[in-house]
N, C-alpha and C positions, 0 to 999 in steps of 0.2 A: 968713194963711199956711196952706197946705195941710197936711193931716194927714200926718205922716211914716209911713214903713213901718218897723216895728221888726223887726229880724232877729237872732235868736240864732245864733251859730256855735259848734259843738261837735264834737269828735273823740271817737268812742266805740269801745271795744274790750271786749266781754264785760262789760258794765256792767248786767246785768239786776237786780242787787241794789238799784240806786238809780235806774235809768232811768225807771220810771213816775212817780216823784216829780218828777224833773227835767222831763219832758215835760208833765206835768199842770200844774205851776206856770208854766212858760214859755208854755204855750198860753193862759194867762189874760191876759198882757200883750204878747205878741209876735204879729206878723202872719205870721211864717214862722220855722221852725227848720231851719237848714241843718245836716245831720248827715253827717259823713264817717265811715263805719263800716268798721272793719277787724276785725270780730268773726270768730272762728274756728269758731263752732259749739259752743264750750265750754258755753254756756248758751243761754237762749231769747231773747237780746237782739233778734235780727232779727224775731222774731214780735210784738214789742211795738209796733213803729211803726204797724201797721195801725189801731191805736186812736186815732191822733193825726193828723188830716187836715192840720195845718199843717206837718208834717215834709216837708222836701225832702231825699230820701235819695240819697246817693252811696256805693255799696259798693265796697270794695277787697278783692280776693281775691288769694291768692298771696303773693308776697314782700312782707315788711313794708317800709314806707317811713318816712322820717324824719318826726318830729313837726312840724318847721318846714315841711316840704313839705305835709303834711296841712293845716296852718293856712292856708297860701296857697291851697290848693284850696278850702277853705271860704270864704275871702274872695272868690275868683273867682266861686264859685257865687252868693254873696250879691249880687254886683254885676250878675248876669244878671237879677235880679228887677226888673221895671219899677217905677220909683218916682221921684217928684220929689225926695224927700229920704229918705235911708236912715239909720237909727240902728242901729249895729252893737254887739252885746254878745257878747264872747268869753268862754266859760265851759268848764269841764270838767263831765262828767256828775255828779260828786259835789259840785258847787257850786250852791246854790239861792239865788236872790235872795229876800231877806226879804219878808214880806207887806206891809211898808211901801209897796212898789211899787203897791199897790192904793189907798192912801189918802193918801200923803204928797204935799204940794205940790211936793216935789222932783221927782216924776215929771213933773209938768206943765212944770217948768223944763226937763227933759230934752227933752220933746216939742217945745218951742218954740225950742230952741237952734238957731243957724245952723250950717252946715257948718264943719268944722274946729274943733269944740268937743270937748274931751276931759273926760269926767266920770270921777272915780275913786271906787271904793267901798272901804270898809274890808272886809278879809278876816277874818271871824270864824272862828277855829279852834275847832270844837266838840270837846270833849275826852272821848272814849269814850262820852259820852251827851249828849243835846241840852240837858240842864239846866245843863251847865257849859261854859264856854269859857275859853280861855287868855288871860290878860292879856299884852299884848305886851311883849317885852324891847326897850326903846328902843335903836335903833341909829342911828348918825350918817349912814348911807348910804341910809336910807329915811324917808319921811314916815309917821308913825304918828298915828292918832287914838285915841279912847278905847277902842275895842274891837279894833283890829288895824291892820296896815299897809295902805296903799292899793294893793293888789296886783291888783285886777280893775277893768276899765275899760269905759266906754261911749263910743263914738266916733260923732259925727255926721259921716257920710261925705262926703268931697269927690269920691269916685269915682276918685281918682288915686293917693293916697298909698299906698306899699307898707308891708308889715309891717317893723318894724325888724329889723335883723340882729343878734340877740342870742342868748345861750345858747352851748352848746358842742355842735356837731354835732347840732343839733336838740333838745338837752335844755334844759328850762327857758326856752323862748322866749316872747316876748310874743304877745298874742292879737289885738290890733287895731292899726291904724296909730297913730302917736304924733305925726304932723305936725299941730300944732294952733296956732290963734291965741289960744285961750282955754282955761284949765284951771280946772276946778271940782271941789272935793272935797265929796262927799255925806256927810251925817251920819246921816240917818234910814235910807236904803236901804243895806243892807249885803249882803255875799255870805257865805252860810253854808257853811263847808267841812266836809263830812261825812267826810273822809278817815280821821280817827282813830276814827270811830264803828265802822268796820269794821276792827278792829285786825289780823286776819290778812292782809287784803288790803293794808293799809298796810305791814306788815312785808315782804310779798312785793315791793311796789314799791320799797322801800328797798334790798332785796337786788339787785333788777334794776338800779337806778340805779348802785349800786356797780360791778356787772359791766360795764355799758355805759360808764361813765367809764373803766374800765380797758382794754376791748378796742375801743371805737369812738372815744371822745373822745381818749384818750391824752394829755391835757393836764395831768392831776393826778397827783401822786405817791400812793403808797399811804397816806401819812400825811395828805395833804390830803383824800383820799376818806374816810378814817376820820373826820377832823374834820368834814367837810361832812355826812355821813350818820349820825353818832353823836349829833347834837344832841338828838333826841327821846327818846333813851334816858338820856343822862347828866344833862341839865339838870333841875332841880327847878322846874317851872312854878308860877306863881302863878295859881290858878284863880278865876274870878269867875262870878257867876250870870248865865245867859243872860237876855235880855230877852224875856218872854213875847210881846210885840208882834211879834217876828220870825216867830212861828209861828202865832199864833191866827187871823189872817186867812185863812191857808191851811186850817187845821183847820176853820174855820167853813164852808168850801167842801167839806168831806168828804175832804180830802187828808191822808193819813198822813204825819206829819212826824217820827216818832220811831223806828219799827222799822227794823232792818237785818238782812238775811240774811247770815250768815257762812258761809264755805266752807272746806273742809279744805285745798284747794290752788287756785291761780289760774293764769291764763295767764301771769302774770309768772314764776311758778315754772317753767313749761314753757320759757319763753324763756331763763331762766338755765341750765337743763339743756342746751338746745341750744347755748348759748355755751360751756359747759364741754365739750360733746362736740366742738365745732369747734376750740377753742383749748387744751384740756387743763386739768387741775386746777392745775398749778404756777403758771400766770399769775395765778390768783386766790388763791394760798395765804395771802396776808396780809390778805385782805378779810374783813369780818365777815359771812360767808354760811354758815359751817360749823356753826351750831347746828341746822340742819335735817337731818332724816334723808332725804337725797336719794333713797336707794334705795326708801324707802317711798313717796315722791312719784312716783317712776318707776313703781312697781307700780300705784298708783292711776290714773296717766295711761294705762298700758297697758290696764287694765281698761275705761277710758273710751274707748279707741280713739284717744287723742291722741298716743301714742308707740308705736313698734314695740318688741317685746320683745327682750331680749338685752343691754341696756345696764346698766352698774352704775358707781357713782362711789365712789372711795376718797379720803377726806380727806387732803390732803398735810400734812406736818409744818410747823408754824410755828417760826420762830426764837425763842429766848429774848428777844432784843432787841426783837422786835416785840411780844411779850406785855407787856413792860414799858412800851413806848411807847403801846400801846393803852390801858392803864390810865391812863397819864398824860393822854392826850387826853380821856378821859372825865372825869377829875378837873378838867381845865382849864375845863370848862363851868361850874364853880362858882366859879372864881377869876379876878378881873380881872387879877391879876399874871401868872398862867399864860397868859391870853389874849394879853397884850402880848408875852410870850416867844414864843408861837406865831407871831404876826405878824412879829416880828423875824427868826425863823429860817425863815420861809416855810412853816410847817405849816398856817396858816389859808389857805383857798382864796378867801375873800371876807370 
């Protein structure tokens, strides 16, 4: 059997804080890295690619496009690469495949698999620091392993299957095709999620998701949005020790696997501000986005040349009923009884 062409697919937007680590690790096991870049010039993201010859870069400038459309663009670009067999790995820039990919027999199994084989990796959520990860809360609608749910996938491409139509208006969509004749769950090779290691950026993304659910998706109530995006604040996670094996192989190659550059504000904050400017404050009055000093963010963005001067934001008043319900939704993350009530009355969105 001929050697397959391994292709990583990723959508990037102002991810300089993690991008060198991502590209450095992917370059060790992949033949090509297809990058759909929608960076704004907020940071030095686009100057990083020149150091990684395996990158196939497609830049998007101007109006933002939906995430599901960008994912399809990445898949189309990958299929333009001449190859007898393609192995597709869909990731985000803050997701690093563990160093087991260098030594585990599982990787050889991936390389030898026939088309229409789907491999699933456990998604290890690193919690604030790489030494700790979150033990999964077992749910009946996902398959979980020892370290996390099987949320990231490797697909041996058949050249035809499309991306599944999932998510809401491009939010939380799948990354590779799911049309498969064989499903394999990997145990050694895991996907390390660094999202929570950059806490300010994580909070900014959560605020943005709440706003997009409200003004673009329009499928969830305020209560459902609160339930969906309050989970990481209200729930008491059980933490476990990370496996050193996930990191040491990369560190032995001189790759920094621990540091994270934190930022005072992000492009997610800028997008929230633009949504508020377009739709007004009242639409988002009951969303959990108002702990931020938005006028301070506007001032920093103006100094950076990312926003024009003259805008200010005044927080709209919340109703007393919403304050009570907000506290209830947070408390429900600790109570199985309250979770059942939420599902019965339709406050849980999934």
